[in-house]
C-alpha positions as CSV (number, residue, x, y, z in Angstrom):
1,M,-1.4,-27.9,0.0
2,Q,-2.7,-27.2,-3.5
3,D,-4.9,-24.1,-2.4
4,S,-2.1,-22.3,-0.7
5,E,-0.2,-23.0,-4.0
6,T,-3.0,-21.4,-6.0
7,E,-3.5,-18.6,-3.8
8,F,0.3,-17.7,-4.0
9,Q,0.1,-17.9,-7.9
10,V,-2.8,-15.7,-7.9
11,S,-1.2,-13.1,-5.4
12,L,1.8,-13.1,-7.7
13,L,-0.3,-12.4,-10.7
14,K,-2.1,-9.7,-8.8
15,K,1.6,-8.1,-8.1
16,Q,2.6,-8.3,-11.6
17,L,-0.4,-6.7,-12.9
18,L,-0.2,-3.8,-10.3
19,R,3.4,-3.1,-11.4
20,K,2.2,-3.1,-15.3
21,L,-0.6,-0.8,-14.2
22,V,1.6,1.5,-12.3
23,E,4.2,1.8,-15.0
24,A,1.4,2.1,-17.8
25,Y,-0.3,5.4,-15.4
26,A,3.1,6.5,-15.1
27,K,4.2,6.6,-18.5
28,G,0.6,7.8,-19.9
29,R,0.1,4.6,-22.3
30,A,-2.6,2.2,-22.7
31,L,-2.8,-1.4,-21.4
32,S,-2.2,-4.2,-23.7
33,P,-5.3,-6.5,-24.5
34,Q,-3.8,-9.0,-22.4
35,E,-3.3,-6.7,-19.3
36,E,-6.9,-5.4,-19.9
37,R,-8.1,-9.1,-20.2
38,Q,-6.4,-9.9,-16.6
39,L,-7.8,-6.7,-14.9
40,E,-11.5,-8.0,-16.4
41,L,-11.0,-11.3,-14.6
42,L,-10.6,-9.6,-11.1
43,P,-13.6,-9.3,-8.9
44,P,-14.9,-5.7,-9.1
45,G,-13.6,-4.6,-5.6
46,D,-10.2,-6.1,-6.3
47,K,-10.4,-4.1,-9.8
48,R,-11.3,-0.9,-8.4
49,G,-8.7,-1.0,-5.5
50,M,-5.7,-2.1,-7.9
51,I,-6.7,0.7,-10.0
52,R,-6.8,3.3,-7.3
53,R,-3.7,2.1,-5.6
54,A,-1.9,2.2,-9.2
55,K,-3.0,5.6,-9.9
56,G,-1.6,6.8,-6.4
57,C,1.7,4.8,-6.8
58,A,2.2,6.1,-10.3
59,R,2.6,9.5,-8.9
60,F,6.1,8.6,-7.4
61,Y,7.1,6.8,-10.6
62,W,9.6,9.4,-11.8
63,K,11.0,10.7,-8.7
64,M,11.5,7.2,-6.7
65,P,10.8,4.3,-9.4
66,A,11.7,1.6,-6.8
67,T,9.2,3.1,-4.1
68,A,6.3,3.3,-6.8
69,M,6.6,-0.4,-7.7
70,S,6.6,-1.4,-4.1
71,C,3.6,0.5,-2.9
């Protein structure tokens, strides 16, 4: 029971971090120190994938913000 709850918490944190990354790339701003630390805690494969995904989603941010945040 606790493992599934922990996995849920981790996936929720990853989604929140992805949204922050998309917004940061779209607006051309740097990540906050807290966001940088969260990103550094991810395994290397997850980190690269999340950055690649955020850059791709950021292209849609100004045209379709809801779509960019859900991709």
